[in-house]
N, C-alpha and C positions, 0 to 999 in steps of 0.2 A: 503494500498501499504506499502510496507517496502524499505529504503530506504536507500540504503550502501555506503559510501565513508568511504574512505580515506585519512590522510594528509601526506602520501609518493606522491613525483614526481615519476609521470610515463613519458608512451610513448617513444617516440625513441630519442635516446641519442640527446641533443643541441650542437651544433657545438660553436666554440667561438667568431663566429659571432652574434650570437644570439642575444647577448644585446646589441651592438653598434646599430644594427637594430631597433631593437624596440626601443631603445632610440631616433632614428633617426625619426621612425614614431611618436614617442609624440612631439620632438622639430617640424616636418612641421606641425603637429596638432595647436600647440600652435602660431606658426606664423599669424591663421587665426585669433587671439584674437587682434594684436596690428598691422595687414597689414595697415591697414589705417590712422592710429595716423598721420602719416606725412600728411595726403590732410581732416583731420576733419573738419578745418575751411574754406576748399574752396568745400566742399560738396554741399552745397544748390548750387554754382553756378555751379558745373560739372555734376550735376543733374537737373537742372533749376527749382527748387523745393524750397518751404520756409524752415529756419531751423530748426523746430518743425518735418518737414516729415520727412528730411535728418538724423535725429537722429534715424531713426527705422531701417536705413542699419547696424547700432550698436547694435541696441536692437536686433532686430531679431537673429543675431547670438547668443546673449546673451542668449536669452529663449529657444531656438532650443536646444542650447549646454546642459543647465542646464538639460530639461526632457530626450534628449538622452544618458546625462550619465550613470542613474541607468538604465534604461531600458534595453540597450545595455549590461551592465554587468551583468544582469539576462540573457539575450538571449545568451550571451557567456559560462556562466555555465551550460544552458541547451542544446547548439546544436555546441558548439564548439569557444573556444576563438577566434581563428587563424582566422576562417569562418567570425566570427564578426568585427573581425580587419581589413580585408580585406574590407567588405562592407561599415563599416564607413570610411574608405580612397577613397573607389571607390564614394561615397557618396559628399565626401567635394571635387574631384576631377571635378564632374559634378558641383557641384555649382560656383566653381570657373571659369569655361570655361563660363556657364553661366553670370557669373559677366562680364567676360571680354569683350564679345559680344557687350553690351549693356550700354546705359545711360540712360534707362528708370528706372525711382525710381520702380516700380513695378516688374519689371524683377530682377533689382539691389538686392531687400529686396527678392526676391525671392532665388536668388544663395546665398545670404550670409546666408540664413537659410539654406541651403543644409550644407554651410559651417561648420556650429554649430554643426549639425550632429555628424561629427567628436570626438569631445573631449570624446567621449567613448573609444578612442582608448587608453586613460592614463591607466585606471582600467583594459581593459582589456590586456595590456601590461604587468601591473604588475602579473595580476591573470597568465598569461603563464610560467613568471620567476618562480613564487610558482611552479606550475606544474613540469617545464623543466629540473630547476639547481640546483647543487649540494646544500648543506649548505653551504659549506668554500665559493660560488659565491654569495647567494642570498641578503643577508644583502648591501653590494655594488651598485647590480644590480636596488634591486627595490629604492635603494637610488637617482638611476641616472633617474631613468623613474620617480620618482614623479618629481622630481625637473624639467624636460625637460617642464613643463607648464613654468619656468619661464626663462629656459635655450633659448625656442624657442621666447618668447617674447621680452628677451634684445638681443637677435640677429638680429631679424628681424627691430626695430628699424631704425638703420643705413644702414643697406641695403635696406630699404623700401623708406626711406630719401634719398639715394642715387638715386634710381630709379625715385622716384618722382620728384626730382630738373634736372634729366637730359632726361627722357622720357614719352610719353604717360603712365598716370596713370593706364591703362587697362593691362599695362605691368606687374605690380604687379599682376596680378590674373592668368596671362599665367604662370609668374614663380613659382606661389602657385600651379597651376597644376603638370606643368613640377614636383616637390617637389615629389606630392603627387603619381603619378607616379611612380619615382624612389622608391617611398618606398613600394606601392605596388609590384613590382618587386622584390625586396629584401626579403620583407615578403613573398611573395612565394617558393624563392629560398632558403633560411636559415631558415625560424621557421617553426618547425613540429606542429603539429596540437597535442594537448593535449587530452589524454583519460579520463580525471576527468571530470565526469558531475553530474550533479544536476538532480535526477529524478522528475519525473513531467513533467506539461505542462505550457504553460506561461500563467499568469494573467492578461488576456487580459483587464479586469474591473480595475483590478487595476492601469493599467497601463495610461488607459486613465483619471481613478482619480488623480493620481498623476501630471499627465502632467496637467490637469485644476487646479488642486491645487496652481502648482507652475507657473503658466503663469498669476494667479490672483493675486499671492502674489509679485512676480518678474515685472511684469509690470509695477505696480504704484512707486515700487522703483525707478525703471529706467526713467520714464516718471513723477514721481512727481514735479521736479523742474518747470514743464512744464504748468501742472494742478494745480498746487498749493497744499500744503501739506494738508491742510483744506479743498479742494473741496471735492463734494459730489463720483464726478468718485473715488477720491483716498480713499478717508475712506469707499466707498462702495465695491471696490476689495478687499481692505485689509481686510475685514467685510468676504465678500464672501470666498476669499482662506481660512479664520480660518476655515467656517464652511465645507467646500466640504475636506482639511486635515483631519478634525476629523471624517468626512463620512467614507473618504477613512480610517483611521485610524483602524475604528472598523471593516470595510469587511476586512483588513488584519489579522487581529486577529482570524479573524472568518473562512478563507479561508485556505485551508490543503494546497496548494501550492502558497504562498502570493511572488508577484513580491518583496518585502522587507519585511525578518521576522524581525519584531519589537520586537517580544522578543530577538531573539538575538542581537538588535539595544539598547534595553535596559541595556544590560549587562555595569556596570559600565567602563571598560576596550576600549569598542566601544562610548558609548555614552558623556564619556567627551572627548577622543578623537576627534569627530565629533564637537564636541563644540570649544574646542579648534580651530580645522581646521576655523572654520569660523573668527576667531581673527587672526589668521595666515593669513588668507585671506584678510582681511581689510587689517593688516601692510602690505603686497606686493603690492598692487594697490597704496597706498598711493604716493610712491616714484616714480611709474609709472607716475603720475599724476601731480605731484609738480616737480622734475627735470626737465624734459624738457620745462617746461613753464619758469624756473626759467634762463635756459640757453638760451632760446632764446629772452625774452623780450631786448630791447633795452638798453644799457646804459643809455639814458639820462633817466631813469624813476631814475636815484640813486639806484638802487640795481641790476638791470637786468645784465645778462654776456653778452647780445649782442654776441651770437653765432650763427653760423648757423645752421640750422636743421640737415644736416648731420655730426658736429664735436657735436651737442648735443646727437645726438643717438649714437656716439662712444663713450662719455664719461658716458653714461648709460650704456651700454654694458657691462662692466664688470659685473654689477648686475648677470646678468645670466651666464657669465663665472664661476665668482667666485661659483655660484650654482654648475655648473659644476665639476667642482675642489674639492668640497667640499665634493660630495659622497665617493671616498675613506678613506675619514677623519672621515667621521660621521661610517664607516665599523667599522673603527678600534674601536670608542670611544664606542659604539653601543654593540659590541662584550664584551668589560669591565667593561660600566656601564650598560647595557639597552638602550633600545631608547626612555623610561619615562626621563631618564636623560639626552640624549640628545636632545629630544624636549623641556625641559627647560630650557638647555643650550643657545640651538639655538635662544628662545625668550628673554633671557636677553640680548644675543649679538645686537638683533634687537632693544631691548630696548637701548642699549648703541650706538646703529648707529642713532637712532632718536635724543635721549638726545642731542649727539655731535652736530648731525647736527642743530639744534636750533643756534646754533654759527657758523657754517661753511656755510655758502653762500656768501660768498662775493668775490669767485674768483671759476675760474672752477676747477682746481686744487682739490679741497674743495670738490666737487660734485663726481670727482672720488674718492676721500677717503669715502666720504658717500655711495657709490655706492656697493665698494669692502666689507665695512664694514657691510652693511645689506644683502649683498650676500652670505655673509658664516652664519650670523643667519639665514635668510629664506630658506638656503641651508640645514643646518642642521636641521629645523622644519620642513620644506617638507618630508625631508627623512626619519623622523622617523614617519610620519603617516602610511604610509601602513604597517610598524613590527609592529606598534601597532595593526593596525586593523587585521592583517593578522594572529598576536599570538592569536586571540580573535575570530577567525569564523571557520568551519570547510571549508578544501578544495573545496567542494564543492558551497561554496556562497562564495568563495575570489573575485570573479567580481564583482558580487551586491554588495558587501559590500562596498570595495574598490569605485565603480561608487558612491554609498554614501557617503562614503568620499570625493570625487572630487566635488559633489555639496556641500558640504557643503563650499568647499573653493570656489566655484563660487559663493554661496549666499553672502561670505565674501566680494569679490572685488564687486559685485553687491550694497551691501552696502555703501561699499567705494567709489565708483563711485559716488552714488548718494549725499551722505554726503557731501565729501570734493569739489564735483562741486557744492552745496550749498552753504558752506562756502565759496568758491573762488569768487561768486556771489556777496555774499551778502557783500564782503569786498573789490569788486572792485570799481577802481577809472576810472569815464566817463572822457577819453581824447578825446578831438573830436569826440565824439559820441560812441567812442570804450570801450569797458569797459575791463579795463587793470589790472589784478591780481595787489593785492600787497604783501609785503616782512609778512605784519600781518596776514594777510590768509595763506600764507606757513606756517608761524611758527605754526600757529592755529592748519592746518593740519598735522604735525610733532607731535603737542602735541596730536591728538585726535588719531593718528597710537598708541603712546606711551600709552596712555589707553587703547585701544584696546589689545595691548601686554599685558599689565600688567592684565587683566580680564583674558587674556589666561593662562598665567602661574597660576592664582589662580584655574583654573578648572583642569590644569600638575599636580597640586599637588595631587588632587583626584583620580588620576590615580591609580590602585592596584600597590602593591610592583613588581618589576622586579622579578621572579623568572626565575634563572640561567638555571635550565632544563627543563622548560614548552614548548619550543619550543626553542631547540639547534639551527636549522638550520637558525634563523633568528639573531645569534649571532658569529657564527663561523667566523673569519677575516681570516685563512688561513688554509692551509690543515692541518697541526699539531694539530691546536684549533679543527677543524673536528673530526680528529682522535679519539683526548683524550676524545670529549663529547659523539661520540659514543660508547667507552667503558664505561663509565660512565653513559649514558644512561639507566635508567631503563624500565623495556616493562610498560605498561600502558592498556589499555584496551578498551570495547565497553561504548560509550554512546549515550543519544538519549532521546525519549520521546517515554509515552503508551499514544495513541490515541484513541478514540471511531471511531463509525462510519459516528461522524458528525464533526470529525475531532477537536474535543475538549481532553483535557488534562484528564488522568485516573490516581488519584491518588490510592494511597496503594496498588497499582500491583503488583503481587508477579511475578518477572523476577529470572528465574535462567539461568546459565550457564552451559552446557552440552560440556562435551568434544567428542571427534573421538568414543571413546570406550564407551559412553554412561553415564558414571560419572558424577558427579555435580562435576564443577569445582567451583562455586561460585550462591551468589542468593545476591539481591537485592530488596527493597520498594520502589516503585516509590514516588515521592514527593510530591506536593498538586500541582505543575504545570506538572504532568506529568513524570517529567524528571529523571535518572537511571544513576549509572555511576559502572560500573564491571573492574574491574582488572583480568589480566589472567594470567597462569600461564607460558605462553610459547606461540609460535607463532603458526598457525596452522587453521586448520577449527573447527567450532562450530556450537552449536544450540542453541540460544536464546527463551527461552520459556516463554511466557506471558499469564497470569491468573489473572482475577479478578472477582468479585461477579458482575452477572448480562450479562455479557458478555462471548461469545465463547472465550475458549484458543488459543492461535496461538505459534506456534513452527517455527523460520526462521533461516535457515543455515547463517552464518556468516563466516568470514576470518579474521584473525588478521594478519597483517602482520607485528608489532612491534610498531607501533605507533599507537597514537587514532582514533579508528574508529566508526564512526557515524551511528548508525542503529534504526531508528525510528520504533513502532513495533503500527501497525494497528488492533486494535481486531475487528474490522468488515469482515476481513478478514477469510477464512475458516481456519480453524486450520489444521495441517501438523504433519501427523505420523512420528514420531520420533522412529527410533530403536535404539537398545542399542548395 
């Protein structure tokens, strides 16, 4: 099978409302993650169940979101990102309505599981932006979409607290369903479908294997405090996850149309970005767990700030607002210095925020300062991640690659939730039979976040150096910059892999580039992993001819439009006759 894609924006021209609509969809999806924070402590009573059972209302959303994110990204690459975005939002609306009409634990878990599937909207939105937007708008647009996770979470806290204090808690779900319907309507009206498609079929077995591995891995992380970190159940599930994910990886490397291209994922630019994303996710969630508790603890504890649920939410909300306003700042910085530099800068600001926060916990206004500083740092870091990923993968893999990156952030928040929850529980004081977090626990939590950022900084240093001409669409901050980069941009060519009948790479295959007059325009020899690269002298139609000992030769038509085009050559197909 020959797979051809380009890295150029295609499809119907996008309107000026496309970015706000996609960002709104991302914010709506993120609301699901913090919607229940104001009523967490009351869930056992509200659902008439034990506290250990009530935690499944939160765990189910986390697990389904982790599973859905890479799967929906791949489905979007294959069948249309807009179509899958609408499907994600529709499932979320259905889940919100299920939760809105019940107080039964099982039905509530079903509804929350459906809501988690909407997390795939984030990478789908980033993919649509790459496919639709001109290069001068892409950097800030992807930054805003990536930050929508934090923006939605931050804005949902005070709104959910206000509703929870003054109305039945089921109103939270009716509101979420209404926001989801609005997001669907706006997407249908404003967002066109992308014409960029990945060739091949959906890897069902790969999706099942990844889902099983993620559930086996994340379940003991989220429930380890309840089960015991050294219990047979926890250790057994961790061991099973390692086995399943290893088998899944071996299968993905052998299949011709994998759910996740692990060879692409192993590229340094992708690998170290994903690893750094885990650390950013850890640091982001710590502040969301610590500040609301510190603000709401009574002053009688000697360190609690005695604020109401609503006021606490309002003081933490600037975390999300600052992330949103950081997007245009990121675009300018990234255009000049590159996304690697902005990622490092963002993590340095996060480290400063948590370091200063160790001594800024004695007044409500100090919590506001911490939220603003951390929001700026997390906003820069989150904004850099999709640019680094998009700059390292073909356009046809954008959805799946960003889905995997979003999953890495989710894993970071899951680990953060488990570790910080354990720290706060182990350092708590028993006051009248109630476990009350201590200032020591809060400070240890901030130190853990600082350590996570330090590891992320180390990982970011291993990212490849920024190459200004490699992906100018991710750098241009204005029309003037874009025009200059278009004038300076050199034509590149074709790249891809030579494969045999089993989908295995063919090394030392001769790949010849033939122009429309039948003349040789270039030649290359495939590497050990089957990869090849060919520069082109001009845009236009070409034929790529491949031959290797023991294989039938192949000639495939391909068109170059001015940017890198990926063409995989499958020597198991019958060769085509190429006229002069």
